[in-house]
C-alpha positions as a printed Julia matrix, in Angstrom:
156×3 Matrix{Float64}:
  94.15  132.42  40.76
  97.37  132.87  38.78
  98.11  130.63  35.84
 101.53  128.98  35.71
 102.35  131.1   32.63
 101.66  134.3   34.56
 103.81  133.15  37.47
 106.68  132.44  35.06
 106.23  135.87  33.45
 106.26  137.55  36.87
 109.38  135.71  38.04
 111.17  136.3   34.74
 110.23  139.99  34.94
 111.68  140.28  38.47
 114.93  138.77  37.22
 115.06  141.06  34.19
 114.33  144.17  36.27
 117.1   143.24  38.71
 119.57  142.64  35.88
 118.66  145.9   34.12
 118.92  147.91  37.36
 122.35  146.37  37.9
 123.44  147.35  34.37
 122.1   150.89  34.81
 123.87  151.11  38.17
 127.2   150.1   36.65
 126.71  152.53  33.76
 125.92  155.34  36.2
 128.91  154.66  38.43
 131.22  154.61  35.45
 134.56  152.96  34.84
 136.1   154.48  37.96
 134.2   151.95  40.09
 133.87  149.01  37.69
 136.04  146.86  39.99
 133.29  146.84  42.61
 130.11  144.8   42.51
 126.67  145.93  43.59
 127.06  144.15  46.94
 130.35  145.93  47.62
 128.81  149.32  46.82
 125.83  148.55  49.07
 128.21  147.45  51.83
 130.04  150.78  51.57
 126.67  152.53  51.68
 125.75  150.73  54.91
 129.13  151.4   56.53
 128.45  155.07  55.81
 124.87  154.98  57.12
 124.53  152.66  60.11
 125.84  153.27  63.6
 128.74  151.01  64.63
 128.64  148.88  61.47
 129.93  145.34  61.92
 129.62  142.09  59.96
 126.42  141.08  61.78
 124.59  144.39  61.23
 125.67  144.59  57.6
 124.69  140.96  56.9
 121.25  141.54  58.43
 120.73  144.74  56.44
 121.82  143.13  53.17
 120.12  139.76  53.79
 123.42  138.0   53.2
 125.4   135.56  55.32
 128.09  136.82  57.69
 130.59  134.79  55.65
 129.66  136.65  52.46
 129.94  140.0   54.24
 133.32  138.98  55.68
 134.56  138.37  52.13
 133.19  141.7   50.93
 134.65  143.66  53.85
 138.02  141.95  53.34
 138.06  143.14  49.72
 137.02  146.64  50.81
 139.76  146.68  53.47
 142.33  145.58  50.86
 141.06  148.27  48.48
 141.47  150.89  51.23
 137.79  151.85  51.14
 137.08  150.91  54.76
 139.11  150.57  57.94
 138.36  148.34  60.9
 138.43  149.35  64.54
 137.45  148.04  67.96
 135.34  149.72  70.58
 137.43  150.27  73.74
 134.51  148.9   75.81
 134.23  145.73  73.7
 137.56  144.32  72.57
 135.98  141.35  70.75
 133.76  143.1   68.22
 135.23  144.56  65.02
 133.57  147.61  63.48
 134.11  149.38  60.18
 134.41  152.99  59.07
 134.93  154.57  55.68
 138.35  155.75  54.61
 138.69  158.98  52.65
 138.4   156.98  49.39
 135.43  155.07  50.79
 133.77  158.34  51.81
 134.17  159.66  48.25
 132.55  156.52  46.81
 129.81  156.69  49.45
 128.98  160.32  48.56
 129.13  159.58  44.83
 126.76  156.65  45.33
 124.36  158.9   47.27
 124.25  161.36  44.36
 123.7   158.55  41.87
 121.0   157.02  44.07
 119.06  160.29  44.03
 119.41  160.38  40.23
 118.09  156.8   39.98
 115.11  157.73  42.13
 114.39  160.74  39.9
 114.73  158.54  36.81
 112.25  156.0   38.17
 109.82  158.7   39.35
 109.36  159.63  35.67
 107.99  156.16  35.03
 105.98  155.8   38.23
 104.24  159.17  37.98
 102.36  157.75  34.98
 101.13  154.69  36.87
  97.51  154.75  37.94
  97.1   154.85  41.75
  94.91  151.74  41.66
  97.61  149.81  39.75
 100.26  151.14  42.11
  98.3   149.91  45.13
  97.79  146.44  43.58
 101.49  146.07  42.76
 102.54  147.4   46.18
 100.25  144.95  47.99
 101.45  142.07  45.81
 105.11  142.86  46.48
 104.54  143.19  50.23
 102.74  139.82  50.31
 105.39  138.11  48.18
 108.21  139.53  50.31
 106.45  138.35  53.48
 106.05  134.89  51.97
 109.77  134.77  51.1
 110.66  135.97  54.63
 108.6   133.12  56.07
 110.4   130.61  53.84
 113.77  131.98  54.89
 112.79  131.77  58.55
 111.52  128.19  58.1
 114.64  127.08  56.23
 117.03  128.82  58.62
 120.18  130.76  57.88
 122.17  129.96  54.76
């Protein structure tokens, strides 16, 4: 059984890791993209990756509300990083595609993502397989627990 102190250390560590990854991400992307937040960059990434990206698909992929994604896509539209279009067979649904500038940012992010993975592999190659399995199982269980809470509470 976990002690309260250990739970606090774990939760604080998650927060610190997230914050440090965000700082490293901003440092890696450089000043050229400092006007864009992590969520905006991830939104661009999804527009570049998923088929027929729309607010619903992006919100599901990012675990964010449709309202939050609408705000992000509006900013990206205004920044000329994405364009919107409609499918001729479905006049109601709005989809997104990358502009030339958005495509450049998307490709740059892909390169940086591969560099981040290589950077983290340096650390993880020194982790014992038994430790790795314990941490992996813990994270899967904790994520499942959080998913259940989200489902119980409903959409934000």
